[in-house]
N, CA, C and O atoms as CSV, one atom per row, in Angstrom:
chain,resi,resn,atom,element,x,y,z
A,1,UNK,N,N,108.570,37.083,193.657
A,1,UNK,CA,C,109.207,38.704,193.570
A,1,UNK,C,C,109.195,39.603,194.578
A,1,UNK,O,O,108.186,40.131,195.044
A,2,UNK,N,N,110.530,39.813,194.981
A,2,UNK,CA,C,110.450,40.573,196.393
A,2,UNK,C,C,110.718,42.290,195.301
A,2,UNK,O,O,111.587,42.610,194.489
A,3,UNK,N,N,109.515,42.994,195.829
A,3,UNK,CA,C,109.609,44.335,195.721
A,3,UNK,C,C,109.677,45.401,196.603
A,3,UNK,O,O,109.036,46.447,196.497
A,4,UNK,N,N,110.695,45.030,197.728
A,4,UNK,CA,C,110.761,46.213,199.152
A,4,UNK,C,C,112.295,45.418,199.348
A,4,UNK,O,O,112.643,44.269,199.078
A,5,UNK,N,N,112.956,46.466,199.884
A,5,UNK,CA,C,114.663,46.457,200.436
A,5,UNK,C,C,114.304,46.209,201.889
A,5,UNK,O,O,113.601,46.963,202.563
A,6,UNK,N,N,114.885,45.024,202.325
A,6,UNK,CA,C,114.492,44.523,203.917
A,6,UNK,C,C,115.675,45.347,204.832
A,6,UNK,O,O,116.399,46.231,204.375
A,7,UNK,N,N,115.691,44.917,206.028
A,7,UNK,CA,C,116.278,45.796,206.714
A,7,UNK,C,C,118.081,45.237,206.640
A,7,UNK,O,O,119.092,45.930,206.538
A,8,UNK,N,N,117.963,44.034,206.721
A,8,UNK,CA,C,118.916,43.063,206.225
A,8,UNK,C,C,120.161,42.967,205.283
A,8,UNK,O,O,121.386,42.862,205.334
A,9,UNK,N,N,118.872,43.088,204.172
A,9,UNK,CA,C,119.283,43.673,202.433
A,9,UNK,C,C,120.047,45.124,202.737
A,9,UNK,O,O,121.221,45.317,202.421
A,10,UNK,N,N,119.488,45.781,203.175
A,10,UNK,CA,C,119.914,47.582,203.200
A,10,UNK,C,C,121.600,47.334,204.329
A,10,UNK,O,O,122.604,47.973,204.016
A,11,UNK,N,N,121.617,46.634,205.213
A,11,UNK,CA,C,122.667,46.539,206.078
A,11,UNK,C,C,123.679,45.705,205.337
A,11,UNK,O,O,124.837,46.120,205.383
A,12,UNK,N,N,123.396,44.394,204.537
A,12,UNK,CA,C,124.355,44.076,203.893
A,12,UNK,C,C,124.883,44.985,203.058
A,12,UNK,O,O,126.067,45.269,203.243
A,13,UNK,N,N,124.141,45.660,201.941
A,13,UNK,CA,C,124.786,46.954,201.094
A,13,UNK,C,C,125.786,48.022,201.945
A,13,UNK,O,O,126.881,48.444,201.575
A,14,UNK,N,N,125.194,48.273,202.976
A,14,UNK,CA,C,125.962,49.379,203.615
A,14,UNK,C,C,127.417,48.836,204.028
A,14,UNK,O,O,128.448,49.462,203.779
A,15,UNK,N,N,127.379,47.591,204.693
A,15,UNK,CA,C,128.701,46.955,205.359
A,15,UNK,C,C,129.375,46.840,203.926
A,15,UNK,O,O,130.473,47.373,203.766
A,16,UNK,N,N,128.806,46.214,202.949
A,16,UNK,CA,C,129.878,46.156,201.595
A,16,UNK,C,C,130.293,47.582,200.817
A,16,UNK,O,O,131.462,47.668,200.439
A,17,UNK,N,N,129.688,48.329,200.647
A,17,UNK,CA,C,130.116,49.578,200.309
A,17,UNK,C,C,130.971,50.132,201.023
A,17,UNK,O,O,131.833,50.875,200.552
A,18,UNK,N,N,130.845,49.811,202.460
A,18,UNK,CA,C,131.837,51.178,203.183
A,18,UNK,C,C,133.115,50.187,203.555
A,18,UNK,O,O,134.160,50.599,204.058
A,19,UNK,N,N,132.854,48.887,203.235
A,19,UNK,CA,C,134.378,47.956,203.373
A,19,UNK,C,C,135.236,48.418,202.149
A,19,UNK,O,O,136.429,48.705,202.243
A,20,UNK,N,N,134.481,48.463,200.945
A,20,UNK,CA,C,135.051,48.751,199.352
A,20,UNK,C,C,135.724,50.209,199.556
A,20,UNK,O,O,136.815,50.527,199.082
A,21,UNK,N,N,135.008,50.927,200.232
A,21,UNK,CA,C,135.274,52.109,200.371
A,21,UNK,C,C,136.472,52.389,200.810
A,21,UNK,O,O,137.313,52.969,200.124
A,22,UNK,N,N,136.671,51.956,202.130
A,22,UNK,CA,C,137.633,51.653,202.911
A,22,UNK,C,C,138.911,51.235,202.096
A,22,UNK,O,O,140.010,51.768,202.253
A,23,UNK,N,N,138.637,50.191,201.183
A,23,UNK,CA,C,139.819,49.756,200.908
A,23,UNK,C,C,140.266,50.354,199.414
A,23,UNK,O,O,141.227,50.160,198.671
A,24,UNK,N,N,139.506,50.879,199.382
A,24,UNK,CA,C,140.113,51.981,197.765
A,24,UNK,C,C,140.932,53.023,198.407
A,24,UNK,O,O,141.982,53.376,197.869
A,25,UNK,N,N,140.534,53.542,199.515
A,25,UNK,CA,C,141.110,54.976,200.303
A,25,UNK,C,C,142.793,54.559,200.243
A,25,UNK,O,O,143.689,55.264,199.778
A,26,UNK,N,N,142.908,53.411,200.763
A,26,UNK,CA,C,144.313,52.856,201.114
A,26,UNK,C,C,145.279,52.427,199.530
A,26,UNK,O,O,146.454,52.067,199.467
A,27,UNK,N,N,144.377,52.609,198.488
A,27,UNK,CA,C,144.995,51.690,197.332
A,27,UNK,C,C,144.979,52.483,196.215
A,27,UNK,O,O,144.286,52.175,195.246
A,28,UNK,N,N,145.927,53.855,196.241
A,28,UNK,CA,C,145.447,54.312,195.143
A,28,UNK,C,C,146.353,54.338,194.160
A,28,UNK,O,O,147.389,54.639,194.752
A,29,UNK,N,N,146.674,54.177,192.737
A,29,UNK,CA,C,147.880,53.867,191.662
A,29,UNK,C,C,148.623,55.307,191.976
A,29,UNK,O,O,148.004,56.256,192.457
A,30,UNK,N,N,149.724,55.342,191.716
A,30,UNK,CA,C,150.101,56.481,191.872
A,30,UNK,C,C,150.214,57.117,190.773
A,30,UNK,O,O,150.554,56.425,189.813
A,31,UNK,N,N,150.004,58.452,190.549
A,31,UNK,CA,C,149.655,59.150,189.539
A,31,UNK,C,C,148.277,59.474,189.115
A,31,UNK,O,O,148.036,60.182,188.137
A,32,UNK,N,N,147.416,58.963,189.840
A,32,UNK,CA,C,146.306,58.817,189.695
A,32,UNK,C,C,145.167,59.280,190.984
A,32,UNK,O,O,144.051,58.842,191.265
A,33,UNK,N,N,146.092,60.460,191.652
A,33,UNK,CA,C,145.653,60.981,192.923
A,33,UNK,C,C,144.500,61.936,192.643
A,33,UNK,O,O,143.545,61.872,193.417
A,34,UNK,N,N,144.457,62.815,191.640
A,34,UNK,CA,C,143.578,63.485,191.000
A,34,UNK,C,C,142.054,63.044,190.926
A,34,UNK,O,O,141.011,63.557,191.330
A,35,UNK,N,N,142.355,61.910,190.259
A,35,UNK,CA,C,140.962,60.979,189.664
A,35,UNK,C,C,140.839,60.203,190.810
A,35,UNK,O,O,139.636,59.948,190.756
A,36,UNK,N,N,141.391,59.464,192.150
A,36,UNK,CA,C,140.691,59.074,193.042
A,36,UNK,C,C,140.041,60.223,193.915
A,36,UNK,O,O,138.967,59.950,194.450
A,37,UNK,N,N,140.657,61.658,194.140
A,37,UNK,CA,C,139.876,62.121,195.045
A,37,UNK,C,C,138.509,62.543,194.481
A,37,UNK,O,O,137.528,62.711,195.206
A,38,UNK,N,N,138.499,62.715,193.050
A,38,UNK,CA,C,137.175,63.230,192.664
A,38,UNK,C,C,136.076,61.952,193.109
A,38,UNK,O,O,134.977,62.144,193.629
A,39,UNK,N,N,136.608,60.741,192.799
A,39,UNK,CA,C,135.661,59.386,192.944
A,39,UNK,C,C,135.372,59.530,194.466
A,39,UNK,O,O,134.234,59.709,194.901
A,40,UNK,N,N,136.535,59.434,195.279
A,40,UNK,CA,C,136.292,59.605,196.898
A,40,UNK,C,C,135.133,59.985,196.976
A,40,UNK,O,O,134.065,59.379,197.061
A,41,UNK,N,N,135.422,61.111,196.938
A,41,UNK,CA,C,134.348,62.362,197.084
A,41,UNK,C,C,132.849,62.317,196.489
A,41,UNK,O,O,131.903,62.716,197.167
A,42,UNK,N,N,132.703,61.865,195.327
A,42,UNK,CA,C,131.458,61.465,194.953
A,42,UNK,C,C,130.867,60.559,196.101
A,42,UNK,O,O,129.869,60.707,196.806
A,43,UNK,N,N,132.025,59.366,196.034
A,43,UNK,CA,C,131.477,58.031,196.993
A,43,UNK,C,C,131.129,58.618,198.303
A,43,UNK,O,O,130.029,58.272,198.732
A,44,UNK,N,N,131.794,59.400,199.010
A,44,UNK,CA,C,131.352,59.989,200.565
A,44,UNK,C,C,129.905,60.460,200.348
A,44,UNK,O,O,128.969,60.209,201.108
A,45,UNK,N,N,129.844,61.161,199.235
A,45,UNK,CA,C,128.423,61.710,199.043
A,45,UNK,C,C,127.523,61.100,199.233
A,45,UNK,O,O,126.616,61.377,200.016
A,46,UNK,N,N,127.655,59.755,198.256
A,46,UNK,CA,C,126.414,58.992,198.177
A,46,UNK,C,C,126.288,58.294,199.361
A,46,UNK,O,O,125.133,58.043,199.704
A,47,UNK,N,N,127.178,57.922,200.063
A,47,UNK,CA,C,127.238,57.095,201.158
A,47,UNK,C,C,126.667,57.858,202.072
A,47,UNK,O,O,125.893,57.154,202.720
A,48,UNK,N,N,126.668,59.233,202.539
A,48,UNK,CA,C,126.484,60.321,203.365
A,48,UNK,C,C,124.926,60.355,202.910
A,48,UNK,O,O,124.135,60.427,203.850
A,49,UNK,N,N,124.382,60.314,201.635
A,49,UNK,CA,C,123.020,60.582,201.237
A,49,UNK,C,C,122.096,59.419,201.666
A,49,UNK,O,O,120.932,59.520,202.056
A,50,UNK,N,N,122.842,58.286,201.519
A,50,UNK,CA,C,122.376,56.489,202.126
A,50,UNK,C,C,122.045,56.809,203.513
A,50,UNK,O,O,120.891,56.619,203.895
A,51,UNK,N,N,122.932,57.274,204.308
A,51,UNK,CA,C,122.849,57.251,205.854
A,51,UNK,C,C,121.662,58.212,206.197
A,51,UNK,O,O,120.783,57.887,206.995
A,52,UNK,N,N,121.694,59.677,205.403
A,52,UNK,CA,C,120.360,60.104,205.523
A,52,UNK,C,C,118.638,59.731,205.389
A,52,UNK,O,O,117.600,59.943,206.016
A,53,UNK,N,N,119.027,59.142,204.328
A,53,UNK,CA,C,117.624,58.450,203.562
A,53,UNK,C,C,117.123,57.108,204.628
A,53,UNK,O,O,115.994,56.835,205.036
A,54,UNK,N,N,118.384,56.452,204.868
A,54,UNK,CA,C,117.952,55.581,205.910
A,54,UNK,C,C,117.399,56.052,207.288
A,54,UNK,O,O,116.388,55.554,207.782
A,55,UNK,N,N,118.079,56.983,207.844
A,55,UNK,CA,C,117.399,57.491,208.952
A,55,UNK,C,C,115.937,57.962,208.688
A,55,UNK,O,O,115.047,57.813,209.525
A,56,UNK,N,N,115.787,58.420,207.722
A,56,UNK,CA,C,114.504,59.199,207.347
A,56,UNK,C,C,113.092,58.139,207.058
A,56,UNK,O,O,111.910,58.438,206.893
A,57,UNK,N,N,113.861,56.652,207.082
A,57,UNK,CA,C,113.018,55.491,206.703
A,57,UNK,C,C,112.875,55.215,205.393
A,57,UNK,O,O,112.083,54.331,205.063
A,58,UNK,N,N,113.795,56.095,204.191
A,58,UNK,CA,C,113.089,55.993,202.930
A,58,UNK,C,C,114.436,54.850,202.442
A,58,UNK,O,O,115.499,55.219,201.943
A,59,UNK,N,N,114.050,53.427,202.738
A,59,UNK,CA,C,115.442,52.688,202.448
A,59,UNK,C,C,115.369,52.214,200.884
A,59,UNK,O,O,116.232,51.426,200.496
A,60,UNK,N,N,114.469,52.623,200.070
A,60,UNK,CA,C,114.571,52.554,198.830
A,60,UNK,C,C,115.668,53.493,198.264
A,60,UNK,O,O,116.696,53.121,197.699
A,61,UNK,N,N,115.318,54.655,198.484
A,61,UNK,CA,C,116.554,55.592,197.967
A,61,UNK,C,C,117.604,55.554,199.081
A,61,UNK,O,O,118.494,56.348,198.776
A,62,UNK,N,N,117.829,55.030,200.100
A,62,UNK,CA,C,118.937,54.531,200.768
A,62,UNK,C,C,120.172,53.283,199.976
A,62,UNK,O,O,121.378,53.034,199.994
A,63,UNK,N,N,119.109,52.872,199.444
A,63,UNK,CA,C,119.551,51.218,198.604
A,63,UNK,C,C,120.150,51.881,197.011
A,63,UNK,O,O,120.991,51.329,196.302
A,64,UNK,N,N,119.506,53.094,196.740
A,64,UNK,CA,C,119.868,53.561,195.511
A,64,UNK,C,C,120.973,54.349,195.498
A,64,UNK,O,O,121.606,54.512,194.455
A,65,UNK,N,N,121.265,54.826,196.453
A,65,UNK,CA,C,122.424,55.878,196.931
A,65,UNK,C,C,123.651,54.589,197.220
A,65,UNK,O,O,124.790,54.834,196.822
A,66,UNK,N,N,123.480,53.724,197.663
A,66,UNK,CA,C,124.660,53.008,197.761
A,66,UNK,C,C,125.108,52.286,196.758
A,66,UNK,O,O,126.237,51.817,196.610
A,67,UNK,N,N,124.117,52.205,196.020
A,67,UNK,CA,C,124.382,51.181,194.710
A,67,UNK,C,C,125.096,52.864,193.425
A,67,UNK,O,O,126.008,52.818,192.599
A,68,UNK,N,N,124.474,53.703,193.688
A,68,UNK,CA,C,125.355,54.527,192.927
A,68,UNK,C,C,126.749,54.711,193.592
A,68,UNK,O,O,127.635,54.844,192.748
A,69,UNK,N,N,127.112,54.748,194.684
A,69,UNK,CA,C,128.265,54.857,195.201
A,69,UNK,C,C,129.266,53.639,194.972
A,69,UNK,O,O,130.372,53.842,194.471
A,70,UNK,N,N,128.853,52.392,195.347
A,70,UNK,CA,C,129.522,51.246,194.371
A,70,UNK,C,C,129.932,51.391,193.049
A,70,UNK,O,O,131.079,51.132,192.686
A,71,UNK,N,N,128.897,51.863,192.181
A,71,UNK,CA,C,129.184,51.956,190.721
A,71,UNK,C,C,130.146,52.723,190.844
A,71,UNK,O,O,131.111,52.184,190.303
A,72,UNK,N,N,130.523,54.070,191.424
A,72,UNK,CA,C,131.769,54.531,191.407
A,72,UNK,C,C,133.022,54.030,191.656
A,72,UNK,O,O,133.976,54.191,190.894
A,73,UNK,N,N,133.062,53.326,192.868
A,73,UNK,CA,C,133.905,52.356,193.493
A,73,UNK,C,C,134.422,51.211,192.087
A,73,UNK,O,O,135.615,50.984,191.889
A,74,UNK,N,N,133.436,50.659,191.316
A,74,UNK,CA,C,133.890,49.968,190.612
A,74,UNK,C,C,134.444,50.594,189.273
A,74,UNK,O,O,135.468,50.204,188.713
A,75,UNK,N,N,133.796,51.405,188.928
A,75,UNK,CA,C,134.253,52.212,188.096
A,75,UNK,C,C,135.720,52.807,188.203
A,75,UNK,O,O,136.452,52.677,187.221
A,76,UNK,N,N,136.096,53.319,189.102
A,76,UNK,CA,C,137.551,53.669,189.642
A,76,UNK,C,C,138.145,52.242,189.621
A,76,UNK,O,O,139.276,52.249,189.136
A,77,UNK,N,N,137.815,51.306,189.916
A,77,UNK,CA,C,138.836,49.868,189.733
A,77,UNK,C,C,139.028,49.780,188.265
A,77,UNK,O,O,140.172,49.687,187.821
A,78,UNK,N,N,137.838,49.806,187.355
A,78,UNK,CA,C,137.928,49.416,186.053
A,78,UNK,C,C,139.052,50.238,185.807
A,78,UNK,O,O,140.100,49.642,185.557
A,79,UNK,N,N,139.073,51.821,185.826
A,79,UNK,CA,C,139.776,52.603,185.101
A,79,UNK,C,C,141.171,52.603,185.899
A,79,UNK,O,O,141.850,53.628,185.831
A,80,UNK,N,N,141.598,51.604,186.589
A,80,UNK,CA,C,142.678,51.497,187.312
A,80,UNK,C,C,143.325,52.912,187.932
A,80,UNK,O,O,144.381,53.509,187.723
A,81,UNK,N,N,142.264,53.133,188.730
A,81,UNK,CA,C,142.122,54.619,189.237
A,81,UNK,C,C,142.910,53.662,190.955
A,81,UNK,O,O,143.969,53.878,191.545
A,82,UNK,N,N,141.994,52.826,191.189
A,82,UNK,CA,C,142.679,51.811,192.403
A,82,UNK,C,C,143.213,50.569,192.301
A,82,UNK,O,O,142.867,49.818,191.388
A,83,UNK,N,N,144.043,50.242,193.149
A,83,UNK,CA,C,144.757,48.984,192.947
A,83,UNK,C,C,144.163,48.065,193.784
A,83,UNK,O,O,144.753,47.798,194.830
A,84,UNK,N,N,142.876,47.404,193.481
A,84,UNK,CA,C,142.281,46.409,194.227
A,84,UNK,C,C,142.247,45.405,193.658
A,84,UNK,O,O,142.311,45.426,192.429
A,85,UNK,N,N,142.121,44.039,194.443
A,85,UNK,CA,C,141.606,42.736,193.465
A,85,UNK,C,C,140.753,41.992,194.090
A,85,UNK,O,O,140.696,40.816,193.728
A,86,UNK,N,N,139.904,42.424,195.132
A,86,UNK,CA,C,138.816,41.532,195.840
A,86,UNK,C,C,137.659,41.416,194.984
A,86,UNK,O,O,136.914,42.370,194.761
A,87,UNK,N,N,137.507,40.346,194.535
A,87,UNK,CA,C,136.142,40.264,193.413
A,87,UNK,C,C,134.826,39.982,194.232
A,87,UNK,O,O,133.744,39.928,193.648
A,88,UNK,N,N,134.953,39.775,195.805
A,88,UNK,CA,C,133.845,40.133,196.577
A,88,UNK,C,C,133.237,41.516,196.654
A,88,UNK,O,O,132.033,41.752,196.760
A,89,UNK,N,N,134.380,42.548,196.578
A,89,UNK,CA,C,133.907,43.876,197.143
A,89,UNK,C,C,133.727,44.607,195.263
A,89,UNK,O,O,132.890,45.492,195.081
A,90,UNK,N,N,134.421,44.198,194.306
A,90,UNK,CA,C,134.838,44.673,193.265
A,90,UNK,C,C,134.534,43.995,191.787
A,90,UNK,O,O,134.985,42.911,191.418
A,91,UNK,N,N,133.800,44.738,191.135
A,91,UNK,CA,C,133.937,43.997,189.791
A,91,UNK,C,C,135.306,44.458,189.305
A,91,UNK,O,O,135.515,45.614,188.937
A,92,UNK,N,N,136.360,43.358,189.325
A,92,UNK,CA,C,137.776,43.395,188.855
A,92,UNK,C,C,138.013,42.690,187.505
A,92,UNK,O,O,137.253,41.770,187.204
A,93,UNK,N,N,139.058,43.065,186.625
A,93,UNK,CA,C,139.132,42.535,185.590
A,93,UNK,C,C,139.856,41.045,185.865
A,93,UNK,O,O,140.056,40.273,184.927
């Protein structure tokens, strides 16, 4: 059982979340701009927090912040705020 966050794992999840974040910003359903802004702001805050924790060497909290960020992205996709279909980046229907 692995009970620590490796540098490789943290990098993988930074890359995945930041790629997904860039994708949703380009694919907002018409009429969902208000909801998209709220989600994008929250994701931006969590990604920023993740970078802050990483710089401090706190990889566990960096990883946690990335998971929250990606959860917000997946929620926006499932609620049809973002028009994406990449099941590598998102939990899509």
